[in-house]
C-alpha positions as CSV (number, residue, x, y, z in Angstrom):
1,M,75.8,-88.1,7.5
2,V,74.2,-84.7,6.7
3,A,77.6,-83.2,6.0
4,I,78.5,-86.0,3.7
5,F,75.2,-85.7,1.9
6,W,75.6,-81.9,1.6
7,F,79.2,-82.2,0.1
8,S,78.0,-84.8,-2.4
9,A,75.1,-82.7,-3.5
10,Q,77.4,-79.9,-4.8
11,P,77.4,-79.8,-8.6
12,F,80.8,-80.0,-10.4
13,D,81.6,-78.1,-13.6
14,G,83.5,-81.1,-15.0
15,G,86.8,-79.2,-15.4
16,E,90.2,-80.9,-14.9
17,L,91.3,-81.1,-11.2
18,A,94.8,-80.4,-10.1
19,W,96.6,-83.3,-8.3
20,W,96.2,-81.5,-4.9
21,E,92.5,-81.2,-5.5
22,V,92.2,-84.9,-6.2
23,A,94.3,-85.6,-3.1
24,G,92.1,-83.3,-1.0
25,R,88.9,-85.0,-2.2
26,N,90.3,-88.4,-1.5
27,L,91.5,-87.3,2.0
28,G,88.0,-85.9,2.5
29,H,86.5,-89.3,1.6
30,F,88.9,-91.2,3.9
31,T,88.4,-88.8,6.8
32,G,84.7,-88.3,6.5
33,Y,84.0,-92.0,6.6
34,A,86.5,-92.7,9.3
35,L,84.6,-90.1,11.4
36,L,81.3,-91.7,10.5
37,A,82.5,-95.2,11.5
38,A,83.9,-93.8,14.7
39,A,80.5,-92.1,15.4
40,W,78.6,-95.4,14.8
41,A,81.1,-97.2,16.9
42,W,80.6,-94.8,19.8
43,A,76.8,-95.0,19.4
44,L,76.8,-98.8,19.3
45,A,79.6,-99.6,21.8
46,G,78.6,-102.1,24.4
47,K,75.4,-103.0,22.6
48,P,75.8,-106.3,20.6
49,R,79.2,-108.0,20.8
50,W,79.6,-107.6,17.1
51,W,79.1,-103.8,17.2
52,P,82.3,-103.1,15.2
53,A,81.0,-105.1,12.2
54,L,77.6,-103.3,12.5
55,A,79.4,-99.9,12.6
56,A,81.4,-100.9,9.5
57,A,78.4,-102.2,7.6
58,L,76.3,-99.1,8.3
59,S,79.1,-96.8,7.3
60,L,79.8,-98.8,4.1
61,A,76.2,-98.9,3.2
62,Y,76.0,-95.2,3.5
63,A,79.2,-94.8,1.3
64,I,77.5,-96.9,-1.4
65,S,74.3,-95.0,-1.2
66,D,76.2,-91.7,-1.3
67,E,77.9,-92.7,-4.5
68,Y,74.5,-93.6,-6.0
69,H,73.2,-90.2,-4.8
70,Q,76.0,-88.5,-6.7
71,T,74.8,-90.0,-10.0
72,F,71.8,-87.6,-9.8
73,V,74.0,-84.5,-9.2
74,E,75.0,-82.3,-12.1
75,G,78.6,-83.0,-13.2
76,R,79.1,-85.7,-10.6
77,S,79.3,-89.5,-10.9
78,G,79.5,-92.3,-8.4
79,T,82.6,-94.4,-8.5
80,W,83.7,-97.7,-6.8
81,E,87.1,-96.1,-6.3
82,D,85.5,-93.7,-3.9
83,V,83.8,-96.5,-2.1
84,V,87.1,-98.2,-1.7
85,I,88.7,-95.1,-0.2
86,D,85.7,-94.7,2.1
87,G,86.1,-98.4,3.2
88,L,89.8,-97.8,4.0
89,G,88.8,-94.9,6.2
90,I,86.2,-97.0,7.9
91,A,88.6,-99.8,8.5
92,A,91.3,-97.4,9.8
93,A,89.0,-95.9,12.3
94,L,87.7,-99.2,13.6
95,V,91.3,-100.6,13.9
96,M,92.4,-97.5,15.8
97,I,89.4,-97.8,18.1
98,R,90.2,-101.5,18.7
99,I,93.9,-100.7,19.5
100,R,92.9,-97.9,21.9
101,S,90.3,-100.1,23.7
102,R,92.9,-102.8,24.2
103,R,95.4,-100.4,25.6
104,R,92.8,-99.0,28.0
105,R,92.1,-102.4,29.4
106,G,95.8,-102.5,30.4
107,S,97.7,-105.7,31.0
108,S,94.8,-107.7,32.3
109,E,94.6,-109.5,29.0
110,P,97.6,-111.4,27.5
111,H,99.1,-109.9,24.4
112,P,98.0,-111.8,21.2
113,V,101.6,-112.7,20.5
114,E,102.1,-114.0,24.0
115,A,98.9,-116.1,24.1
């Protein structure tokens, strides 16, 4: 969360960004929030049964607050598009964790298609 805050606190001169800079920033949003959701999932795993929803909610709340924070930084603005990209990263991380945890359990549970 500190790394995300630090990156969002960097001023921007407002110049035009090349396509690869935009793509890099979007990838940074996706990856940063995927890692944040994974960290929350790791910290909360095994606590309440609904820990994935809590990990997602905490990560998404931070994404929204980070975009609000950017409105106070020179040359920056908060956008809902960034929150959507953050949300996609959060969802991707939690889906991958879910798939991996099912694979770890092995064949003791029936496959959802077979059930």
